C-alpha positions as CSV (number, residue, x, y, z in Angstrom):
1,M,140.9,126.3,14.0
2,L,138.3,123.8,12.8
3,I,138.1,121.8,9.4
4,R,135.1,120.7,8.5
5,F,134.6,117.2,7.1
6,R,132.0,116.3,4.6
7,S,131.2,112.2,4.1
8,K,127.9,110.6,3.7
9,D,127.9,110.2,7.6
10,G,127.3,114.3,7.3
11,M,129.3,117.3,8.0
12,Q,131.9,116.4,10.7
13,R,134.1,119.6,12.8
14,V,137.3,118.9,13.3
15,S,139.5,121.2,15.9
16,C,143.4,121.6,15.2
17,E,146.3,123.7,15.3
18,P,148.0,124.7,11.4
19,T,151.3,122.4,13.2
20,D,149.1,119.0,13.4
21,T,149.5,116.7,11.1
22,F,146.6,115.5,8.5
23,G,147.0,112.0,10.5
24,T,146.1,113.6,13.6
25,L,142.6,115.1,12.3
26,L,142.0,112.0,10.7
27,D,142.4,110.3,14.3
28,K,139.6,113.0,15.2
29,L,137.5,112.2,12.6
30,L,137.9,108.4,12.4
31,P,135.1,107.9,15.7
32,H,132.7,110.1,13.3
33,L,132.2,107.8,10.7
34,S,130.9,104.3,9.7
35,A,132.1,101.5,12.4
36,N,132.8,99.5,8.7
37,V,135.2,102.4,7.7
38,E,138.0,101.0,5.5
39,P,140.7,103.7,6.6
40,T,143.1,102.8,3.9
41,S,140.3,102.9,0.9
42,I,140.3,106.3,2.3
43,T,140.5,109.9,-0.2
44,V,140.1,113.4,0.2
45,D,139.6,116.2,-1.9
46,N,139.0,120.0,-1.9
47,K,135.9,118.8,-4.5
48,P,132.9,117.0,-3.8
49,G,132.6,114.1,-6.4
50,S,136.5,113.9,-7.2
51,A,138.5,111.2,-6.9
52,G,140.7,112.5,-4.3
53,N,143.9,112.1,-2.9
54,S,144.7,108.6,-0.7
55,V,144.9,109.8,3.5
56,L,148.4,107.4,3.3
57,E,149.8,110.2,1.1
58,L,149.1,112.8,3.0
59,I,148.6,112.1,6.9
60,G,152.2,113.2,7.5
61,R,152.4,116.4,6.0
62,T,150.9,119.2,8.1
63,V,147.6,121.4,7.9
64,A,149.6,124.4,6.8
65,D,151.5,122.1,4.2
66,L,148.5,121.5,2.7
67,G,146.8,125.2,2.7
68,L,143.9,124.4,5.4
69,N,142.5,127.3,6.7
70,H,139.7,127.9,9.8
71,G,136.1,126.8,8.0
72,D,137.8,125.2,4.9
73,I,135.7,122.0,4.2
74,V,137.2,118.7,3.1
75,Y,135.1,115.6,1.1
76,V,136.0,112.4,2.0
77,N,135.1,109.0,0.5
78,Y,136.0,105.9,1.6
79,Q,134.8,102.1,1.4
80,E,133.8,99.8,4.0
81,K,135.1,96.5,5.0
82,E,133.5,93.4,6.6
83,V,133.2,93.5,10.4
84,N,136.1,91.3,11.7
85,T,135.6,90.1,15.2
86,E,139.2,88.4,15.2
87,G,141.6,92.0,14.9
88,P,142.1,94.7,12.8
89,A,142.0,94.5,9.2
90,S,145.9,94.8,8.2
91,G,145.6,97.8,6.1
92,S,144.3,99.9,10.1
93,L,147.9,98.1,11.2
94,A,149.6,100.0,8.7
95,I,148.4,103.0,9.1
96,T,148.3,103.1,12.8
97,P,152.4,103.8,13.4
98,V,151.7,107.3,11.6
99,G,148.6,108.7,13.3
100,L,145.7,107.2,12.2
101,S,144.1,105.0,14.4
102,A,140.7,102.5,13.7
103,K,139.9,103.1,17.3
104,K,136.2,103.8,17.4
105,A,134.5,106.4,19.1
106,H,131.0,108.0,20.0
107,S,130.3,111.4,18.5
108,A,131.4,113.7,21.5
109,P,129.0,116.8,21.3
110,I,130.0,120.6,21.8
111,K,130.3,121.3,25.3
112,E,128.8,124.8,25.7
113,L,128.6,127.4,28.8
114,E,126.2,126.1,31.7
115,V,124.5,129.5,31.3
116,D,124.0,128.6,27.4
117,E,122.2,125.4,28.1
118,V,119.8,126.9,30.5
119,L,118.8,129.5,28.6
120,D,118.6,127.9,25.4
121,K,115.5,125.5,27.1
122,K,113.8,128.4,27.9
123,P,110.8,129.8,25.7
124,G,112.3,133.6,27.0
125,L,108.6,135.0,26.2
126,I,107.5,138.5,27.5
127,P,104.0,138.5,29.8
128,R,102.2,141.2,28.7
129,K,99.0,142.1,30.7
130,R,95.8,142.0,29.5
131,S,94.5,145.6,28.1
132,N,91.7,147.6,27.6
133,L,91.1,146.1,24.0
134,C,90.8,142.4,25.0
135,K,87.1,140.5,24.5
136,H,87.7,137.5,26.5
137,G,87.4,136.2,29.6
138,D,90.1,136.0,32.3
139,K,91.3,132.8,31.2
140,G,91.5,133.9,27.6
141,M,94.0,135.1,25.3
142,C,94.6,137.4,21.9
143,E,96.6,138.5,19.9
144,Y,96.4,142.4,22.6
145,C,97.8,140.2,25.3
146,S,99.6,137.6,24.1
147,P,103.0,136.9,25.0
148,L,105.7,138.7,22.8
149,P,108.7,136.5,21.5
150,P,112.5,137.9,23.5
151,W,113.5,139.8,20.4
152,D,110.4,142.3,19.9
153,K,111.5,145.5,19.1
154,G,108.8,147.5,20.4
155,Y,109.4,145.9,24.0
156,H,113.1,146.6,23.6
157,E,112.8,150.4,22.6
158,E,110.1,151.0,25.2
159,N,112.6,149.9,27.4
160,N,116.2,151.4,26.6
161,I,117.7,148.3,25.7
162,K,119.7,148.8,23.1
163,H,121.2,145.2,22.0
164,I,118.7,142.1,22.1
165,S,120.5,139.4,23.7
166,F,122.3,136.8,21.9
167,H,119.3,133.9,22.9
168,S,117.0,136.2,21.9
169,Y,119.1,136.5,18.1
170,L,120.0,133.0,18.0
171,K,116.2,132.2,18.5
172,K,114.8,134.9,16.0
173,L,117.0,133.3,13.4
174,N,116.1,129.7,13.9
175,A,113.0,130.4,14.1
176,A,113.2,131.6,10.3
177,T,116.0,129.3,9.6
178,N,114.0,126.1,10.1
179,K,111.2,126.4,10.0
180,K,108.4,123.7,11.6
181,E,106.2,123.1,8.7
182,S,109.4,123.3,6.3
183,G,110.0,119.7,6.6
184,S,113.8,120.2,5.3
185,S,117.2,119.2,6.7
186,Y,118.6,121.3,9.4
187,I,120.2,124.2,9.0
188,A,122.9,126.1,11.4
189,P,121.3,129.7,11.7
190,L,124.9,131.2,13.2
191,S,128.3,131.5,10.9
192,Q,131.3,133.2,12.4
193,P,132.4,135.6,9.5
194,N,135.1,134.8,7.5
195,F,136.4,137.8,5.8
196,K,140.3,136.8,4.5
197,I,140.7,135.4,1.1
198,D,141.3,131.7,-0.3
199,K,144.9,131.0,-0.9
200,H,144.9,127.8,-2.1
201,C,142.0,128.1,-4.6
202,T,141.7,125.8,-6.8
203,N,138.8,127.2,-9.4
204,G,141.2,127.4,-12.0
205,H,143.5,130.3,-11.5
206,E,147.3,130.5,-10.0
207,P,146.7,131.4,-6.1
208,W,146.6,134.8,-4.6
209,P,148.7,137.1,-5.3
210,R,149.2,135.8,-8.8
211,G,145.2,135.1,-9.6
212,I,141.9,135.5,-8.2
213,C,138.0,135.0,-8.5
214,S,134.4,135.1,-7.1
215,K,134.8,132.8,-5.3
216,C,138.1,133.1,-3.1
217,Q,138.2,136.3,-2.7
218,P,135.6,138.0,-0.1
219,S,132.5,140.1,-0.9
220,A,131.9,143.9,-0.2
221,I,131.6,143.9,3.4
222,T,129.1,146.7,4.9
223,L,129.3,147.4,8.1
224,Q,126.7,148.3,10.3
225,Q,125.4,148.8,13.9
226,Q,124.7,144.8,15.8
227,E,121.8,144.6,16.9
228,F,122.6,141.6,19.4
229,R,125.2,141.5,21.8
230,M,126.9,138.2,23.5
231,V,126.7,139.6,27.0
232,D,124.4,142.0,28.1
233,H,125.2,143.3,31.7
234,V,128.7,143.0,33.5
235,E,128.5,143.0,37.3
236,F,131.3,143.5,40.1
237,Q,130.5,141.3,43.2
238,N,132.0,143.9,45.4
239,S,132.4,147.4,44.9
240,E,136.1,147.4,46.7
241,L,137.5,145.3,43.3
242,I,137.2,148.7,41.3
243,N,138.2,150.9,44.5
244,Q,141.6,148.2,44.8
245,F,141.9,148.5,41.5
246,I,142.0,152.2,41.0
247,E,144.1,152.8,44.3
248,S,146.9,151.9,41.8
249,W,146.6,155.0,39.9
250,R,145.2,157.2,43.0
251,Y,148.8,156.3,44.3
252,T,151.0,156.8,41.7
253,G,149.3,158.7,38.6
254,M,150.0,156.1,36.0
255,Q,147.2,154.1,34.2
256,R,146.4,150.5,35.1
257,F,145.6,147.3,33.0
258,A,144.0,144.4,34.4
259,Y,141.8,141.3,33.8
260,M,138.8,140.0,35.3
261,Y,137.9,136.4,36.6
262,G,134.1,135.6,37.0
263,S,131.4,133.6,35.3
264,Y,128.3,133.8,33.2
265,V,124.8,133.9,34.7
266,E,121.5,134.7,33.9
267,Y,120.6,138.2,33.7
268,D,116.6,138.5,34.2
269,S,116.4,142.6,32.9
270,T,116.5,141.4,29.5
271,P,114.8,138.7,27.8
272,L,117.1,136.1,27.8
273,G,119.9,137.6,29.2
274,I,123.7,137.3,30.3
275,K,125.4,139.3,32.9
276,A,129.6,138.8,33.5
277,L,129.7,138.4,36.7
278,V,133.2,139.5,38.1
279,E,134.9,138.4,41.5
280,V,138.3,139.0,40.6
281,I,140.4,141.2,39.0
282,Y,144.2,140.2,38.3
283,E,147.0,142.6,37.2
284,P,149.6,141.0,34.9
285,P,153.2,142.2,34.9
286,Q,153.3,145.6,33.5
287,H,155.2,149.1,33.1
288,D,152.7,151.3,33.6
289,E,152.9,155.2,32.0
290,Q,151.0,158.5,32.7
291,D,149.6,158.1,29.5
292,G,150.3,154.3,28.3
293,L,151.8,151.4,29.3
294,T,153.6,149.0,28.1
295,M,153.9,145.0,28.6
296,D,156.2,141.9,28.0
297,M,153.5,139.4,26.5
298,E,155.9,136.1,26.5
299,Q,156.4,137.1,30.4
300,V,152.4,138.1,30.9
301,T,151.2,135.1,29.1
302,K,152.9,132.3,30.7
303,E,152.3,134.1,33.9
304,M,148.6,134.3,32.9
305,E,148.6,130.6,31.8
306,Q,149.0,130.3,35.3
307,C,146.4,132.7,36.9
308,D,144.5,130.8,34.4
309,K,144.6,126.8,36.0
310,M,144.6,128.4,39.5
311,A,141.1,130.2,38.3
312,A,139.7,127.1,37.5
313,Q,140.1,125.1,39.9
314,M,138.1,127.7,42.0
315,G,135.5,127.7,39.2
316,L,136.2,130.7,37.8
317,S,137.5,131.9,33.9
318,R,139.1,134.8,32.9
319,I,136.4,136.5,31.2
320,G,137.4,140.6,30.7
321,L,139.9,143.2,30.5
322,I,140.0,146.3,32.1
323,F,142.0,149.5,32.1
324,T,142.4,153.2,33.5
325,D,142.6,155.8,31.9
326,L,142.4,158.6,33.9
327,T,143.7,162.3,34.4
328,D,143.4,164.3,37.3
329,A,141.3,167.8,36.6
330,G,143.3,169.5,38.5
331,N,140.4,171.0,41.2
332,G,142.0,169.2,44.1
333,D,138.5,167.7,45.0
334,G,139.4,164.4,43.0
335,S,137.6,165.4,39.6
336,V,139.4,163.5,36.6
337,F,138.7,165.1,33.3
338,C,136.0,163.0,30.7
339,K,137.5,162.4,27.7
340,R,135.6,159.9,26.4
341,H,131.7,161.2,24.9
342,K,130.2,161.2,21.9
343,D,132.2,163.6,20.5
344,S,135.1,162.3,21.1
345,F,135.1,158.5,20.9
346,F,134.3,155.2,23.5
347,L,137.1,153.1,22.4
348,S,139.7,154.2,20.3
349,S,140.5,152.3,17.5
350,L,143.9,150.1,18.8
351,E,141.7,149.3,21.8
352,V,138.6,148.4,19.3
353,I,141.5,145.9,18.2
354,M,142.9,145.1,21.1
355,S,139.8,144.0,22.4
356,A,139.1,141.8,18.7
357,K,142.3,140.1,19.4
358,H,140.9,138.8,23.1
359,Q,137.6,138.1,22.0
360,L,139.6,136.0,19.2
361,R,141.3,134.3,21.8
362,H,138.5,133.3,23.5
363,P,135.6,132.2,21.7
364,N,132.2,131.4,22.8
365,T,131.8,127.8,21.5
366,S,127.9,127.3,20.1
367,K,126.3,124.1,18.8
368,Y,123.8,126.8,16.6
369,S,127.2,127.6,14.4
370,E,128.7,126.3,11.3
371,Q,132.4,126.2,13.2
372,G,131.1,124.9,16.2
373,I,132.2,128.9,17.9
374,F,130.4,131.9,17.1
375,S,132.2,134.9,18.5
376,S,133.1,135.7,22.2
377,K,131.8,136.6,25.4
378,F,134.8,138.6,26.8
379,V,134.0,142.1,27.7
380,T,136.5,145.0,27.9
381,C,136.0,147.8,30.7
382,V,137.4,151.5,30.7
383,V,137.7,153.2,33.8
384,S,137.7,156.9,33.1
385,G,135.7,160.1,33.4
386,N,132.7,160.9,32.8
387,L,130.7,164.0,31.9
388,E,130.3,165.2,35.4
389,G,134.0,164.5,36.2
390,E,133.5,161.7,38.3
391,I,135.6,158.3,37.6
392,D,133.1,155.8,35.7
393,I,133.2,152.5,34.0
394,S,132.3,151.6,30.4
395,S,131.5,148.5,29.3
396,Y,131.9,147.4,25.6
397,Q,132.5,144.3,23.2
398,V,133.2,144.6,19.6
399,S,131.4,143.2,16.9
400,T,131.4,139.9,15.3
401,D,132.5,142.0,12.1
402,A,134.9,143.6,14.0
403,E,137.3,139.7,14.8
404,A,136.6,139.2,11.4
405,L,138.4,142.4,9.9
406,V,141.3,142.2,12.4
407,D,141.3,138.6,11.9
408,A,141.8,139.4,8.0
409,S,144.8,142.2,9.2
410,M,142.0,144.4,7.0
411,I,142.4,147.3,10.0
412,G,144.9,149.4,11.9
413,G,144.8,152.0,13.9
414,S,144.9,155.7,13.1
415,T,145.7,159.3,14.3
416,H,142.0,159.5,14.8
417,P,141.5,157.6,17.9
418,S,137.8,157.9,16.8
419,M,138.7,156.5,13.4
420,A,139.8,152.8,12.3
421,Y,142.2,153.2,8.9
422,I,141.9,150.5,6.8
423,N,145.1,148.7,5.7
424,E,146.3,148.0,1.4
425,T,145.8,145.3,-0.3
426,T,149.2,143.0,0.2
427,K,150.5,139.8,-1.0
428,D,149.4,138.8,1.9
429,R,146.2,140.4,2.0
430,Y,143.3,141.2,0.0
431,V,140.8,144.2,1.0
432,P,137.7,144.4,-0.6
433,E,135.4,147.5,-0.8
434,I,134.2,148.0,2.9
435,F,131.2,150.2,3.8
436,Y,129.0,151.6,6.5
437,M,125.6,152.8,6.7
438,R,125.1,156.3,8.2
439,K,122.1,158.5,8.5
440,N,123.0,161.9,6.5
441,E,122.0,165.7,7.7
442,Y,118.0,165.0,6.0
443,G,117.5,162.4,8.0
444,L,117.8,159.6,5.4
445,T,119.8,156.0,5.7
446,V,122.9,156.1,2.8
447,K,125.7,153.7,2.2
448,E,129.1,155.5,2.5
449,N,133.0,154.2,1.2
450,A,134.9,153.4,4.3
451,K,138.2,154.5,2.6
452,P,140.7,155.4,3.9
453,A,138.8,155.7,7.3
454,F,135.5,154.6,9.3
455,P,134.1,155.5,12.4
456,V,134.9,152.4,14.9
457,D,131.7,153.3,16.9
458,Y,130.2,150.7,13.8
459,L,132.3,147.9,15.6
460,L,131.1,148.5,19.1
461,V,128.3,146.9,21.1
462,S,128.0,148.9,24.4
463,L,126.7,147.1,27.8
464,T,126.0,148.1,31.3
465,H,127.0,147.2,34.1
466,G,126.5,147.5,38.0
467,F,126.9,146.2,41.7
468,P,125.3,144.0,43.6
469,R,122.2,146.5,45.4
470,D,122.5,144.7,49.1
471,A,125.2,142.4,50.7
472,S,123.1,139.8,50.4
473,E,122.5,139.7,46.6
474,T,126.0,139.2,46.4
475,T,127.0,135.7,45.3
476,G,130.9,135.3,44.4
477,K,133.1,132.9,45.8
478,F,135.4,135.5,47.3
479,L,134.6,137.4,50.5
480,T,137.9,139.4,50.5
481,V,139.6,142.0,48.0
482,G,142.1,144.0,49.6
483,G,144.4,143.7,53.1
484,F,146.6,141.0,51.4
485,P,148.9,143.2,48.5
486,W,148.0,142.1,45.0
487,A,150.6,141.0,42.5
488,N,152.7,142.9,40.6
489,R,152.6,146.2,42.0
490,Q,156.1,147.0,43.2
491,S,155.7,150.1,41.3
492,M,153.7,150.9,44.2
493,G,156.1,149.9,47.3
494,Q,154.2,146.7,47.7
495,S,154.9,143.3,47.4
496,Q,154.3,139.9,48.1
497,D,156.0,138.4,51.2
498,Y,156.3,136.4,54.4
499,Q,156.0,139.7,56.6
500,E,152.7,140.7,54.3
501,L,151.7,137.2,54.8
502,K,152.2,137.3,58.2
503,K,150.7,140.0,59.6
504,Y,147.5,139.5,57.5
505,L,147.2,136.3,58.0
506,Y,148.8,134.9,61.2
507,R,146.5,136.3,63.8
508,A,143.2,134.6,62.2
509,A,145.4,131.1,61.2
510,T,145.9,131.0,65.4
511,S,143.0,132.4,66.9
512,G,140.9,130.1,66.5
513,D,137.9,132.3,65.0
514,F,136.9,130.0,62.3
515,N,134.7,133.1,61.0
516,E,138.2,135.2,60.5
517,L,140.0,132.2,59.2
518,H,137.2,131.7,56.6
519,K,137.0,135.6,55.5
520,K,141.0,135.8,55.5
521,I,141.8,132.6,52.9
522,S,138.7,133.9,50.6
523,N,141.5,136.0,49.0
524,F,142.5,134.9,45.5
525,H,145.5,137.1,45.8
526,L,146.5,135.2,48.8
527,L,146.2,132.0,47.8
528,L,147.5,132.3,44.7
529,Y,151.0,133.4,46.6
530,I,150.2,131.0,48.6
531,H,151.0,128.7,46.4
532,T,153.7,129.7,45.0
533,L,155.1,129.0,48.0
534,Q,155.0,125.4,47.2
535,I,154.5,124.3,51.2
536,L,150.9,122.9,50.7
537,S,150.6,119.2,49.3
538,D,148.8,119.3,46.3
539,E,145.7,117.3,49.0
540,E,146.0,120.3,50.8
541,W,146.4,122.6,48.3
542,K,142.6,121.6,47.1
543,L,141.7,121.3,50.7
544,L,142.7,125.3,51.1
545,I,140.6,126.2,47.7
546,T,137.5,124.3,48.9
547,A,137.8,125.8,52.5
548,A,138.1,129.5,50.5
549,V,135.2,128.7,48.2
550,A,132.9,127.1,50.7
551,P,129.7,129.0,51.8
552,T,129.2,131.2,55.0
553,D,126.7,128.5,56.2
554,S,129.4,125.5,55.9
555,F,132.4,126.4,56.0
556,E,133.9,124.9,59.1
557,N,133.4,121.3,58.2
558,S,135.6,122.5,55.2
559,L,138.3,124.1,57.5
560,L,138.8,121.4,60.2
561,P,140.9,118.9,57.7
562,L,143.1,121.9,56.2
563,I,143.8,123.5,59.9
564,S,145.3,120.2,60.7
565,S,146.8,118.8,57.8
566,G,150.9,119.0,58.3
567,G,151.4,121.5,55.2
568,W,148.7,124.2,56.8
569,Q,150.7,123.7,60.4
570,T,154.3,123.9,58.9
571,L,152.9,127.2,57.1
572,V,151.7,128.5,60.5
573,L,155.1,127.8,62.1
574,I,157.2,129.5,59.4
575,L,154.9,133.0,59.7
576,Q,155.6,132.4,63.5
577,E,159.2,132.1,63.0
578,S,160.1,135.0,60.6
579,S,160.3,138.6,62.0
């Protein structure tokens, strides 16, 4: 969560957990205040201009105990002291033991993803050719041929682009919010929606549920189709990825769930677009069934944390989830039922809630947001049947409104998968009036009351998906998808053990063919299994990762130190002696 501190030095945002002490927050805040601040003089309050409470009374209490929520503003006042070059002031020493340090540091800017930093510097203008209406010379420009802004509605309709990209939307907001000629101070164009009631309102009444006012209660919510999307396209670097994932259903008839690892890069088919580049699919522990699956979330969380750590060392991050919803049509030709279409549903209400929870766990950092975060780039993919009875992929995200509704626990699943049920107001949550806009039978846009349920389509954002057009366009780090068993596939009779490792790797490791060995070790599932064996030292593990993700034109220099290391030779010896 983020807590905002406003002082004469400006607005500062501090990240924390509800269990952190207030002293820990002040440790993070002090580097952003004046260099001459007297720590013992700091007072804080939830209203500007008030005398406030001394931090000495609060530093031992937790954030949750003080009633602070994500996005709350705390007003800070302090007195400045004379600079003492001989050492810290005596007042600072009195606070340091309980967590408030007088040490100063430079303010650290919000670290965005590399793709965001690159797109932020690009204007994204849409070029136009000279038309018959142009009356100027070859080097001139007029309103008929001048470039269009990246959010131009006509261009998107002409090219059948349903949602504008996030950076196009951001530039559109920024152009309207921070006009250069206005001369006003900068205003953050983005703000993460928050539909929660303020249970610690100090507006002269008892806290909810005993009291309520217009300041602490969320306003009425009107749901509309979101005009932008955080990610525009999902690209699977290898079609074999999907084949291997679906193989589990083909073998057992049971559904399967997995997480996708990869990165975010530029997408040139839409102005300032972003695509999620999927390189790895990893299936967590699960008990799969014909119409669903169950997971021990404690076990899954522990395993995925380790998997995230290993993936980060390989330059990958968790970028989405994928699951199957397949039923054989019984025609004997491999066709499947089409369950998801415009007359049924695309994502069920429970799946929308699941996607929203994952997006909330993987927020998108943004320097243009008041909270330092805005929505998420985490994507959801469904493998199901299309209208032709073929197995197909559909890619989605859920809107920022969906994230806020789920975060405030305002919606739940219903017996109709295409409808989301609105929860009742309780002592723990306040649910305001919720409306949605729709077109009636006369083609007019009307506002409908969403209670007791509303279509989940208002919370969906559709993405496109695809594969590289040819092998030369593949830019992924991993060359091999199959050959070595995937993790957690005991239900298919597959297990990762020394016999499978020997069958897959031993020949390449002893043949002296560097090309074959490089291709074999460029396998994410193999690398994770070798790491669990704990045969390689930390340095040898780094050598293995470096060799595995090395480009195909320079991998030999990375392989040489690996194959000559003691740990690798021990691994080859173990494989040789295994029966």
